[in-house]
Structure formats: structure tokens, C-alpha cells
N, CA, C, O and the ligand as a Tripos MOL2 file, in Angstrom:
@<TRIPOS>MOLECULE
protein
  265   263    67     0     0
PROTEIN
NO_CHARGES

@<TRIPOS>ATOM
      1 N          37.7580   13.5380   -5.4760 N.3       1 MET1
      2 CA         38.8920   12.9100   -4.7670 C.3       1 MET1
      3 C          38.9180   11.4180   -5.0700 C.2       1 MET1
      4 O          37.9590   10.7090   -4.7640 O.2       1 MET1
      5 N          39.9730   10.9460   -5.6500 N.am      2 PRO2
      6 CA         40.0050    9.5540   -6.0900 C.3       2 PRO2
      7 C          40.1950    8.5820   -4.9370 C.2       2 PRO2
      8 O          40.8140    8.8980   -3.9200 O.2       2 PRO2
      9 N          39.6530    7.4140   -5.1230 N.am      3 ILE3
     10 CA         39.8100    6.3570   -4.1330 C.3       3 ILE3
     11 C          40.7280    5.2890   -4.7150 C.2       3 ILE3
     12 O          40.4580    4.7280   -5.7770 O.2       3 ILE3
     13 N          41.8100    5.0220   -4.0030 N.am      4 TYR4
     14 CA         42.7420    4.0110   -4.4650 C.3       4 TYR4
     15 C          42.5400    2.7240   -3.6760 C.2       4 TYR4
     16 O          42.2670    2.7340   -2.4760 O.2       4 TYR4
     17 N          42.6840    1.6250   -4.3910 N.am      5 GLU5
     18 CA         42.5330    0.3360   -3.7290 C.3       5 GLU5
     19 C          43.8990   -0.2850   -3.5430 C.2       5 GLU5
     20 O          44.7430   -0.2600   -4.4390 O.2       5 GLU5
     21 N          44.0960   -0.8320   -2.3890 N.am      6 TYR6
     22 CA         45.3770   -1.4410   -2.0710 C.3       6 TYR6
     23 C          45.1690   -2.8680   -1.6000 C.2       6 TYR6
     24 O          44.0890   -3.2520   -1.1500 O.2       6 TYR6
     25 N          46.2360   -3.6370   -1.7190 N.am      7 GLU7
     26 CA         46.2260   -4.9820   -1.1680 C.3       7 GLU7
     27 C          47.4800   -5.1800   -0.3530 C.2       7 GLU7
     28 O          48.5890   -4.9440   -0.8320 O.2       7 GLU7
     29 N          47.3030   -5.6120    0.8740 N.am      8 CYS8
     30 CA         48.4310   -5.8200    1.7660 C.3       8 CYS8
     31 C          49.1910   -7.0770    1.3420 C.2       8 CYS8
     32 O          48.5980   -8.1090    1.0300 O.2       8 CYS8
     33 N          50.5140   -6.9590    1.3410 N.am      9 GLU9
     34 CA         51.3190   -8.1170    0.9540 C.3       9 GLU9
     35 C          51.5970   -9.0250    2.1360 C.2       9 GLU9
     36 O          52.1470  -10.1150    1.9820 O.2       9 GLU9
     37 N          51.2220   -8.5790    3.2800 N.am     10 ASP10
     38 CA         51.4530   -9.3980    4.4770 C.3      10 ASP10
     39 C          50.2310  -10.2320    4.8290 C.2      10 ASP10
     40 O          50.3300  -11.4420    5.0340 O.2      10 ASP10
     41 N          49.0930   -9.5830    4.8980 N.am     11 CYS11
     42 CA         47.8830  -10.3120    5.2790 C.3      11 CYS11
     43 C          46.9070  -10.4230    4.1080 C.2      11 CYS11
     44 O          45.8280  -11.0020    4.2400 O.2      11 CYS11
     45 N          47.2950   -9.8630    2.9680 N.am     12 HIS12
     46 CA         46.5000   -9.9610    1.7440 C.3      12 HIS12
     47 C          45.0960   -9.4140    1.9230 C.2      12 HIS12
     48 O          44.1280   -9.9140    1.3500 O.2      12 HIS12
     49 N          45.0190   -8.4040    2.7100 N.am     13 LYS13
     50 CA         43.7260   -7.7680    2.8610 C.3      13 LYS13
     51 C          43.6160   -6.6110    1.8750 C.2      13 LYS13
     52 O          44.5400   -5.8110    1.7210 O.2      13 LYS13
     53 N          42.4760   -6.5430    1.2190 N.am     14 GLN14
     54 CA         42.2580   -5.4620    0.2730 C.3      14 GLN14
     55 C          41.4570   -4.3610    0.9450 C.2      14 GLN14
     56 O          40.4470   -4.6060    1.6050 O.2      14 GLN14
     57 N          41.9340   -3.1560    0.7580 N.am     15 PHE15
     58 CA         41.2430   -2.0260    1.3410 C.3      15 PHE15
     59 C          41.3770   -0.8450    0.4040 C.2      15 PHE15
     60 O          42.2220   -0.8240   -0.4900 O.2      15 PHE15
     61 N          40.5330    0.1210    0.6280 N.am     16 SER16
     62 CA         40.5600    1.3100   -0.2090 C.3      16 SER16
     63 C          40.9180    2.5130    0.6490 C.2      16 SER16
     64 O          40.5350    2.6160    1.8140 O.2      16 SER16
     65 N          41.6530    3.4000    0.0410 N.am     17 ALA17
     66 CA         42.0750    4.5870    0.7630 C.3      17 ALA17
     67 C          41.7270    5.8120   -0.0600 C.2      17 ALA17
     68 O          41.9640    5.8810   -1.2660 O.2      17 ALA17
     69 N          41.1670    6.7560    0.6330 N.am     18 LEU18
     70 CA         40.8120    7.9970   -0.0300 C.3      18 LEU18
     71 C          41.9950    8.9490    0.0340 C.2      18 LEU18
     72 O          42.4290    9.3540    1.1120 O.2      18 LEU18
     73 N          42.5000    9.2910   -1.1170 N.am     19 LYS19
     74 CA         43.6880   10.1290   -1.1580 C.3      19 LYS19
     75 C          43.4700   11.3000   -2.0970 C.2      19 LYS19
     76 O          42.8600   11.1790   -3.1600 O.2      19 LYS19
     77 N          43.9760   12.4060   -1.6760 N.am     20 SER20
     78 CA         43.9610   13.5630   -2.5510 C.3      20 SER20
     79 C          45.3230   13.6790   -3.2160 C.2      20 SER20
     80 O          46.2500   12.9350   -2.8960 O.2      20 SER20
     81 N          45.4290   14.5960   -4.1210 N.am     21 VAL21
     82 CA         46.6780   14.7310   -4.8490 C.3      21 VAL21
     83 C          47.7830   15.2680   -3.9460 C.2      21 VAL21
     84 O          48.9670   15.1750   -4.2700 O.2      21 VAL21
     85 N          47.3850   15.8230   -2.8290 N.am     22 LEU22
     86 CA         48.3850   16.4000   -1.9390 C.3      22 LEU22
     87 C          49.1500   15.3200   -1.1830 C.2      22 LEU22
     88 O          50.3700   15.3990   -1.0360 O.2      22 LEU22
     89 N          48.4310   14.3200   -0.7110 N.am     23 ASN23
     90 CA         49.0970   13.2770    0.0690 C.3      23 ASN23
     91 C          49.1110   11.9540   -0.6760 C.2      23 ASN23
     92 O          49.1020   10.8870   -0.0620 O.2      23 ASN23
     93 N          49.1340   12.0250   -1.9900 N.am     24 ALA24
     94 CA         49.1150   10.8080   -2.7890 C.3      24 ALA24
     95 C          50.4520   10.0750   -2.7080 C.2      24 ALA24
     96 O          50.5350    8.8700   -2.9480 O.2      24 ALA24
     97 N          51.4820   10.8220   -2.3690 N.am     25 GLU25
     98 CA         52.8050   10.1980   -2.3380 C.3      25 GLU25
     99 C          53.1540    9.6600   -0.9530 C.2      25 GLU25
    100 O          54.2000    9.0420   -0.7540 O.2      25 GLU25
    101 N          52.2670    9.9040   -0.0150 N.am     26 THR26
    102 CA         52.5370    9.4040    1.3230 C.3      26 THR26
    103 C          52.3080    7.9050    1.3770 C.2      26 THR26
    104 O          51.5840    7.3330    0.5630 O.2      26 THR26
    105 N          52.9350    7.2990    2.3430 N.am     27 GLU27
    106 CA         52.8200    5.8530    2.4470 C.3      27 GLU27
    107 C          51.4380    5.4730    2.9610 C.2      27 GLU27
    108 O          50.8380    6.1520    3.7930 O.2      27 GLU27
    109 N          50.9770    4.3790    2.4350 N.am     28 THR28
    110 CA         49.6870    3.8750    2.8630 C.3      28 THR28
    111 C          49.8820    2.6120    3.6820 C.2      28 THR28
    112 O          50.5170    1.6550    3.2400 O.2      28 THR28
    113 N          49.3370    2.6270    4.8560 N.am     29 ALA29
    114 CA         49.4760    1.4780    5.7420 C.3      29 ALA29
    115 C          48.2280    0.6130    5.6750 C.2      29 ALA29
    116 O          47.1190    1.0940    5.4440 O.2      29 ALA29
    117 N          48.4460   -0.6630    5.8820 N.am     30 CYS30
    118 CA         47.3410   -1.6080    5.8640 C.3      30 CYS30
    119 C          46.4040   -1.3220    7.0300 C.2      30 CYS30
    120 O          46.8440   -1.0540    8.1490 O.2      30 CYS30
    121 N          45.1290   -1.3830    6.7540 N.am     31 THR31
    122 CA         44.1550   -1.1080    7.8060 C.3      31 THR31
    123 C          43.9670   -2.3040    8.7250 C.2      31 THR31
    124 O          43.3270   -2.1980    9.7710 O.2      31 THR31
    125 N          44.5300   -3.4480    8.3320 N.am     32 GLU32
    126 CA         44.3370   -4.6540    9.1160 C.3      32 GLU32
    127 C          45.5160   -4.8840   10.0590 C.2      32 GLU32
    128 O          45.3410   -5.0580   11.2650 O.2      32 GLU32
    129 N          46.7200   -4.8820    9.4860 N.am     33 CYS33
    130 CA         47.8970   -5.1860   10.2960 C.3      33 CYS33
    131 C          48.8410   -3.9930   10.3960 C.2      33 CYS33
    132 O          49.8230   -4.0370   11.1360 O.2      33 CYS33
    133 N          48.5540   -2.9570    9.6730 N.am     34 GLY34
    134 CA         49.3680   -1.7580    9.7740 C.3      34 GLY34
    135 C          50.6570   -1.8230    8.9880 C.2      34 GLY34
    136 O          51.5220   -0.9620    9.1500 O.2      34 GLY34
    137 N          50.8050   -2.8230    8.1450 N.am     35 SER35
    138 CA         52.0210   -2.9330    7.3510 C.3      35 SER35
    139 C          52.0050   -1.9340    6.2050 C.2      35 SER35
    140 O          50.9510   -1.5820    5.6750 O.2      35 SER35
    141 N          53.1810   -1.4940    5.8410 N.am     36 VAL36
    142 CA         53.2720   -0.5430    4.7290 C.3      36 VAL36
    143 C          53.6250   -1.2490    3.4340 C.2      36 VAL36
    144 O          53.7920   -0.6180    2.3900 O.2      36 VAL36
    145 N          53.7390   -2.5850    3.5170 N.am     37 ARG37
    146 CA         54.0180   -3.3590    2.3010 C.3      37 ARG37
    147 C          52.7020   -3.5930    1.5590 C.2      37 ARG37
    148 O          52.1680   -4.7020    1.5460 O.2      37 ARG37
    149 N          52.2090   -2.5650    0.9650 N.am     38 VAL38
    150 CA         50.9630   -2.6720    0.2320 C.3      38 VAL38
    151 C          51.2050   -2.3110   -1.2240 C.2      38 VAL38
    152 O          52.1030   -1.5350   -1.5500 O.2      38 VAL38
    153 N          50.4130   -2.8690   -2.0610 N.am     39 LYS39
    154 CA         50.5120   -2.5610   -3.4830 C.3      39 LYS39
    155 C          49.1880   -1.9930   -3.9520 C.2      39 LYS39
    156 O          48.1150   -2.4100   -3.5170 O.2      39 LYS39
    157 N          49.2930   -1.0460   -4.8370 N.am     40 LYS40
    158 CA         48.0950   -0.3720   -5.3210 C.3      40 LYS40
    159 C          47.4530   -1.1830   -6.4300 C.2      40 LYS40
    160 O          48.1110   -1.6220   -7.3730 O.2      40 LYS40
    161 N          46.1750   -1.3650   -6.2910 N.am     41 LEU41
    162 CA         45.4380   -2.1030   -7.3000 C.3      41 LEU41
    163 C          44.8910   -1.1440   -8.3290 C.2      41 LEU41
    164 O          44.7740    0.0600   -8.1030 O.2      41 LEU41
    165 N          44.5640   -1.7180   -9.4630 N.am     42 VAL42
    166 CA         44.0190   -0.8990  -10.5440 C.3      42 VAL42
    167 C          42.5210   -0.7450  -10.3400 C.2      42 VAL42
    168 O          41.7890   -1.7290  -10.2300 O.2      42 VAL42
    169 N          42.0940    0.4600  -10.2920 N.am     43 SER43
    170 CA         40.6830    0.7310  -10.0880 C.3      43 SER43
    171 C          39.8920    0.2970  -11.3150 C.2      43 SER43
    172 O          40.2980    0.5280  -12.4530 O.2      43 SER43
    173 N          38.7770   -0.3260  -11.0590 N.am     44 SER44
    174 CA         37.9810   -0.8630  -12.1670 C.3      44 SER44
    175 C          37.2550    0.2480  -12.9010 C.2      44 SER44
    176 O          36.9760    0.1510  -14.0960 O.2      44 SER44
    177 N          36.9570    1.3010  -12.1650 N.am     45 PHE45
    178 CA         36.1760    2.3680  -12.7740 C.3      45 PHE45
    179 C          37.0590    3.3750  -13.4780 C.2      45 PHE45
    180 O          36.5690    4.3630  -14.0260 O.2      45 PHE45
    181 N          38.3580    3.1300  -13.4650 N.am     46 ALA46
    182 CA         39.2630    4.1330  -14.0180 C.3      46 ALA46
    183 C          39.2130    4.1410  -15.5340 C.2      46 ALA46
    184 O          39.4520    5.1670  -16.1710 O.2      46 ALA46
    185 N          38.9030    2.9940  -16.1010 N.am     47 CYS47
    186 CA         38.9230    2.9180  -17.5550 C.3      47 CYS47
    187 C          37.5330    2.6620  -18.1060 C.2      47 CYS47
    188 O          36.6430    2.1760  -17.4070 O.2      47 CYS47
    189 N          37.3770    2.9860  -19.3160 N.am     48 CYS48
    190 CA         36.1530    2.7220  -20.0440 C.3      48 CYS48
    191 C          34.9380    3.3360  -19.3460 C.2      48 CYS48
    192 O          33.9630    2.6490  -19.0400 O.2      48 CYS48
    193 N          35.0180    4.5800  -19.1160 N.am     49 SER49
    194 CA         33.8960    5.2480  -18.4850 C.3      49 SER49
    195 C          32.7870    5.4740  -19.5080 C.2      49 SER49
    196 O          33.0540    5.8810  -20.6390 O.2      49 SER49
    197 N          31.5580    5.2130  -19.1130 N.am     50 PRO50
    198 CA         30.4480    5.4050  -20.0500 C.3      50 PRO50
    199 C          30.2550    6.8670  -20.4070 C.2      50 PRO50
    200 O          29.6400    7.1970  -21.4210 O.2      50 PRO50
    201 N          30.7840    7.7300  -19.5700 N.am     51 PHE51
    202 CA         30.6330    9.1460  -19.8320 C.3      51 PHE51
    203 C          31.8140    9.6510  -20.6390 C.2      51 PHE51
    204 O          32.7660   10.2050  -20.0910 O.2      51 PHE51
    205 N          31.7420    9.4560  -21.9310 N.am     52 GLY52
    206 CA         32.8150    9.9310  -22.7870 C.3      52 GLY52
    207 C          32.7670   11.4270  -22.9320 C.2      52 GLY52
    208 O          31.6970   12.0200  -23.0670 O.2      52 GLY52
    209 N          33.9060   12.0200  -22.9030 N.am     53 GLY53
    210 CA         33.9340   13.4700  -22.9870 C.3      53 GLY53
    211 C          33.6970   13.9490  -24.4000 C.2      53 GLY53
    212 O          34.6390   14.1130  -25.1760 O.2      53 GLY53
    213 N          32.4770   14.1670  -24.7260 N.am     54 GLY54
    214 CA         32.1550   14.6700  -26.0510 C.3      54 GLY54
    215 C          32.0680   16.1770  -26.0490 C.2      54 GLY54
    216 O          31.5460   16.7860  -25.1150 O.2      54 GLY54
    217 N          32.5690   16.7520  -27.0740 N.am     55 SER55
    218 CA         32.5410   18.2080  -27.1240 C.3      55 SER55
    219 C          31.1930   18.6810  -27.6470 C.2      55 SER55
    220 O          30.9120   18.6160  -28.8430 O.2      55 SER55
    221 N          30.4020   19.1390  -26.7610 N.am     56 HIS56
    222 CA         29.0890   19.6190  -27.1570 C.3      56 HIS56
    223 C          29.1760   21.0790  -27.5950 C.2      56 HIS56
    224 O          29.7440   21.9320  -26.9120 O.2      56 HIS56
    225 N          28.6110   21.3160  -28.7170 N.am     57 ALA57
    226 CA         28.6040   22.6970  -29.1850 C.3      57 ALA57
    227 C          27.4680   23.4300  -28.4830 C.2      57 ALA57
    228 O          26.3250   23.4490  -28.9390 O.2      57 ALA57
    229 N          27.8210   24.0130  -27.3930 N.am     58 SER58
    230 CA         26.8030   24.7020  -26.6140 C.3      58 SER58
    231 C          26.4960   26.0630  -27.2270 C.2      58 SER58
    232 O          27.3630   26.9270  -27.3540 O.2      58 SER58
    233 N          25.2740   26.2130  -27.5880 N.am     59 GLY59
    234 CA         24.8760   27.4830  -28.1960 C.3      59 GLY59
    235 C          24.6300   28.5340  -27.1450 C.2      59 GLY59
    236 O          25.1740   28.4680  -26.0420 O.2      59 GLY59
    237 N          23.8320   29.4770  -27.4810 N.am     60 GLY60
    238 CA         23.5510   30.5560  -26.5470 C.3      60 GLY60
    239 C          22.7130   30.0680  -25.4020 C.2      60 GLY60
    240 O          23.2380   29.8190  -24.3170 O.2      60 GLY60
    241 N          21.4610   29.9260  -25.6050 N.am     61 GLY61
    242 CA         20.5890   29.4600  -24.5240 C.3      61 GLY61
    243 C          19.2620   29.0350  -25.0890 C.2      61 GLY61
    244 O          18.6880   29.6910  -25.9590 O.2      61 GLY61
    245 N          18.7830   27.9120  -24.5690 N.am     62 PHE62
    246 CA         17.5070   27.4370  -25.0680 C.3      62 PHE62
    247 C          16.3600   28.2280  -24.4200 C.2      62 PHE62
    248 O          16.2590   28.3590  -23.2010 O.2      62 PHE62
    249 N          15.5440   28.7210  -25.2710 N.am     63 SER63
    250 CA         14.3970   29.4510  -24.7310 C.3      63 SER63
    251 C          13.2300   28.4840  -24.5540 C.2      63 SER63
    252 O          12.5840   28.0700  -25.5170 O.2      63 SER63
    253 N          12.9910   28.1500  -23.3350 N.am     64 GLY64
    254 CA         11.9280   27.1720  -23.0510 C.3      64 GLY64
    255 C          10.5500   27.7680  -23.2240 C.2      64 GLY64
    256 O          10.3830   28.9700  -23.4300 O.2      64 GLY64
    257 N           9.6010   26.9190  -23.1380 N.am     65 GLY65
    258 CA          8.2110   27.3640  -23.2600 C.3      65 GLY65
    259 C           7.8130   27.5350  -24.7140 C.2      65 GLY65
    260 O           8.6400   27.8430  -25.5720 O.2      65 GLY65
    261 N           6.6510   27.3500  -24.9490 N.am     66 GLY66
    262 CA          6.3010   27.5500  -26.3100 C.3      66 GLY66
    263 C           4.9010   27.3350  -26.5730 C.2      66 GLY66
    264 O           4.4590   27.4740  -27.7130 O.2      66 GLY66
    265 ZN         47.9670   -6.2300    6.3010 Zn       67 ZN67
@<TRIPOS>BOND
     1     1     2 1
     2     2     3 1
     3     3     4 2
     4     3     5 am
     5     5     6 1
     6     6     7 1
     7     7     8 2
     8     7     9 am
     9     9    10 1
    10    10    11 1
    11    11    12 2
    12    11    13 am
    13    13    14 1
    14    14    15 1
    15    15    16 2
    16    15    17 am
    17    17    18 1
    18    18    19 1
    19    19    20 2
    20    19    21 am
    21    21    22 1
    22    22    23 1
    23    23    24 2
    24    23    25 am
    25    25    26 1
    26    26    27 1
    27    27    28 2
    28    27    29 am
    29    29    30 1
    30    30    31 1
    31    31    32 2
    32    31    33 am
    33    33    34 1
    34    34    35 1
    35    35    36 2
    36    35    37 am
    37    37    38 1
    38    38    39 1
    39    39    40 2
    40    39    41 am
    41    41    42 1
    42    42    43 1
    43    43    44 2
    44    43    45 am
    45    45    46 1
    46    46    47 1
    47    47    48 2
    48    47    49 am
    49    49    50 1
    50    50    51 1
    51    51    52 2
    52    51    53 am
    53    53    54 1
    54    54    55 1
    55    55    56 2
    56    55    57 am
    57    57    58 1
    58    58    59 1
    59    59    60 2
    60    59    61 am
    61    61    62 1
    62    62    63 1
    63    63    64 2
    64    63    65 am
    65    65    66 1
    66    66    67 1
    67    67    68 2
    68    67    69 am
    69    69    70 1
    70    70    71 1
    71    71    72 2
    72    71    73 am
    73    73    74 1
    74    74    75 1
    75    75    76 2
    76    75    77 am
    77    77    78 1
    78    78    79 1
    79    79    80 2
    80    79    81 am
    81    81    82 1
    82    82    83 1
    83    83    84 2
    84    83    85 am
    85    85    86 1
    86    86    87 1
    87    87    88 2
    88    87    89 am
    89    89    90 1
    90    90    91 1
    91    91    92 2
    92    91    93 am
    93    93    94 1
    94    94    95 1
    95    95    96 2
    96    95    97 am
    97    97    98 1
    98    98    99 1
    99    99   100 2
   100    99   101 am
   101   101   102 1
   102   102   103 1
   103   103   104 2
   104   103   105 am
   105   105   106 1
   106   106   107 1
   107   107   108 2
   108   107   109 am
   109   109   110 1
   110   110   111 1
   111   111   112 2
   112   111   113 am
   113   113   114 1
   114   114   115 1
   115   115   116 2
   116   115   117 am
   117   117   118 1
   118   118   119 1
   119   119   120 2
   120   119   121 am
   121   121   122 1
   122   122   123 1
   123   123   124 2
   124   123   125 am
   125   125   126 1
   126   126   127 1
   127   127   128 2
   128   127   129 am
   129   129   130 1
   130   130   131 1
   131   131   132 2
   132   131   133 am
   133   133   134 1
   134   134   135 1
   135   135   136 2
   136   135   137 am
   137   137   138 1
   138   138   139 1
   139   139   140 2
   140   139   141 am
   141   141   142 1
   142   142   143 1
   143   143   144 2
   144   143   145 am
   145   145   146 1
   146   146   147 1
   147   147   148 2
   148   147   149 am
   149   149   150 1
   150   150   151 1
   151   151   152 2
   152   151   153 am
   153   153   154 1
   154   154   155 1
   155   155   156 2
   156   155   157 am
   157   157   158 1
   158   158   159 1
   159   159   160 2
   160   159   161 am
   161   161   162 1
   162   162   163 1
   163   163   164 2
   164   163   165 am
   165   165   166 1
   166   166   167 1
   167   167   168 2
   168   167   169 am
   169   169   170 1
   170   170   171 1
   171   171   172 2
   172   171   173 am
   173   173   174 1
   174   174   175 1
   175   175   176 2
   176   175   177 am
   177   177   178 1
   178   178   179 1
   179   179   180 2
   180   179   181 am
   181   181   182 1
   182   182   183 1
   183   183   184 2
   184   183   185 am
   185   185   186 1
   186   186   187 1
   187   187   188 2
   188   187   189 am
   189   189   190 1
   190   190   191 1
   191   191   192 2
   192   191   193 am
   193   193   194 1
   194   194   195 1
   195   195   196 2
   196   195   197 am
   197   197   198 1
   198   198   199 1
   199   199   200 2
   200   199   201 am
   201   201   202 1
   202   202   203 1
   203   203   204 2
   204   203   205 am
   205   205   206 1
   206   206   207 1
   207   207   208 2
   208   207   209 am
   209   209   210 1
   210   210   211 1
   211   211   212 2
   212   211   213 am
   213   213   214 1
   214   214   215 1
   215   215   216 2
   216   215   217 am
   217   217   218 1
   218   218   219 1
   219   219   220 2
   220   219   221 am
   221   221   222 1
   222   222   223 1
   223   223   224 2
   224   223   225 am
   225   225   226 1
   226   226   227 1
   227   227   228 2
   228   227   229 am
   229   229   230 1
   230   230   231 1
   231   231   232 2
   232   231   233 am
   233   233   234 1
   234   234   235 1
   235   235   236 2
   236   235   237 am
   237   237   238 1
   238   238   239 1
   239   239   240 2
   240   239   241 am
   241   241   242 1
   242   242   243 1
   243   243   244 2
   244   243   245 am
   245   245   246 1
   246   246   247 1
   247   247   248 2
   248   247   249 am
   249   249   250 1
   250   250   251 1
   251   251   252 2
   252   251   253 am
   253   253   254 1
   254   254   255 1
   255   255   256 2
   256   255   257 am
   257   257   258 1
   258   258   259 1
   259   259   260 2
   260   259   261 am
   261   261   262 1
   262   262   263 1
   263   263   264 2
@<TRIPOS>SUBSTRUCTURE
     1 MET1         2 RESIDUE 1 A MET
     2 PRO2         6 RESIDUE 1 A PRO
     3 ILE3        10 RESIDUE 1 A ILE
     4 TYR4        14 RESIDUE 1 A TYR
     5 GLU5        18 RESIDUE 1 A GLU
     6 TYR6        22 RESIDUE 1 A TYR
     7 GLU7        26 RESIDUE 1 A GLU
     8 CYS8        30 RESIDUE 1 A CYS
     9 GLU9        34 RESIDUE 1 A GLU
    10 ASP10       38 RESIDUE 1 A ASP
    11 CYS11       42 RESIDUE 1 A CYS
    12 HIS12       46 RESIDUE 1 A HIS
    13 LYS13       50 RESIDUE 1 A LYS
    14 GLN14       54 RESIDUE 1 A GLN
    15 PHE15       58 RESIDUE 1 A PHE
    16 SER16       62 RESIDUE 1 A SER
    17 ALA17       66 RESIDUE 1 A ALA
    18 LEU18       70 RESIDUE 1 A LEU
    19 LYS19       74 RESIDUE 1 A LYS
    20 SER20       78 RESIDUE 1 A SER
    21 VAL21       82 RESIDUE 1 A VAL
    22 LEU22       86 RESIDUE 1 A LEU
    23 ASN23       90 RESIDUE 1 A ASN
    24 ALA24       94 RESIDUE 1 A ALA
    25 GLU25       98 RESIDUE 1 A GLU
    26 THR26      102 RESIDUE 1 A THR
    27 GLU27      106 RESIDUE 1 A GLU
    28 THR28      110 RESIDUE 1 A THR
    29 ALA29      114 RESIDUE 1 A ALA
    30 CYS30      118 RESIDUE 1 A CYS
    31 THR31      122 RESIDUE 1 A THR
    32 GLU32      126 RESIDUE 1 A GLU
    33 CYS33      130 RESIDUE 1 A CYS
    34 GLY34      134 RESIDUE 1 A GLY
    35 SER35      138 RESIDUE 1 A SER
    36 VAL36      142 RESIDUE 1 A VAL
    37 ARG37      146 RESIDUE 1 A ARG
    38 VAL38      150 RESIDUE 1 A VAL
    39 LYS39      154 RESIDUE 1 A LYS
    40 LYS40      158 RESIDUE 1 A LYS
    41 LEU41      162 RESIDUE 1 A LEU
    42 VAL42      166 RESIDUE 1 A VAL
    43 SER43      170 RESIDUE 1 A SER
    44 SER44      174 RESIDUE 1 A SER
    45 PHE45      178 RESIDUE 1 A PHE
    46 ALA46      182 RESIDUE 1 A ALA
    47 CYS47      186 RESIDUE 1 A CYS
    48 CYS48      190 RESIDUE 1 A CYS
    49 SER49      194 RESIDUE 1 A SER
    50 PRO50      198 RESIDUE 1 A PRO
    51 PHE51      202 RESIDUE 1 A PHE
    52 GLY52      206 RESIDUE 1 A GLY
    53 GLY53      210 RESIDUE 1 A GLY
    54 GLY54      214 RESIDUE 1 A GLY
    55 SER55      218 RESIDUE 1 A SER
    56 HIS56      222 RESIDUE 1 A HIS
    57 ALA57      226 RESIDUE 1 A ALA
    58 SER58      230 RESIDUE 1 A SER
    59 GLY59      234 RESIDUE 1 A GLY
    60 GLY60      238 RESIDUE 1 A GLY
    61 GLY61      242 RESIDUE 1 A GLY
    62 PHE62      246 RESIDUE 1 A PHE
    63 SER63      250 RESIDUE 1 A SER
    64 GLY64      254 RESIDUE 1 A GLY
    65 GLY65      258 RESIDUE 1 A GLY
    66 GLY66      262 RESIDUE 1 A GLY
    67 ZN67       265 GROUP 0 **** ****
């Protein structure tokens, strides 16, 4: 479940909201003043993930022990 970061345009408070894809389109209110004039910030972890999706050729099964 992704965490989106928002910044309130009224009190400029930054907060994060946990949203699922189901309620992602719902309005997010500021946790400080309750204003809905918030803008979504770009998550820092969204890009350049160290875990690149490499296609591993998974064989049958490694037989341990030896
Ligand atoms: Zn606010």
C-alpha cells in the first residue's frame, strides 16, 4: 500500500497519507487544519530503486547439502 506525501497550501504542513488504490481518488484533508487544498508531493523512494527487476532464470531447484 503506497504512502503519498502531501503539503497543505494553507498552513504548509507536510504530511503523509496511506492510500490504497480504492480510495486514491478521494480528497485528502490536511491533518493540521483540515483544509483540502493540498498538493501531492513526489515520493523520494518512487524512483531509482536499488532493487531493479532483473529477470532471473530460475531453474528447477537447488539441491542443498553436499
Ligand atoms: Zn493545513
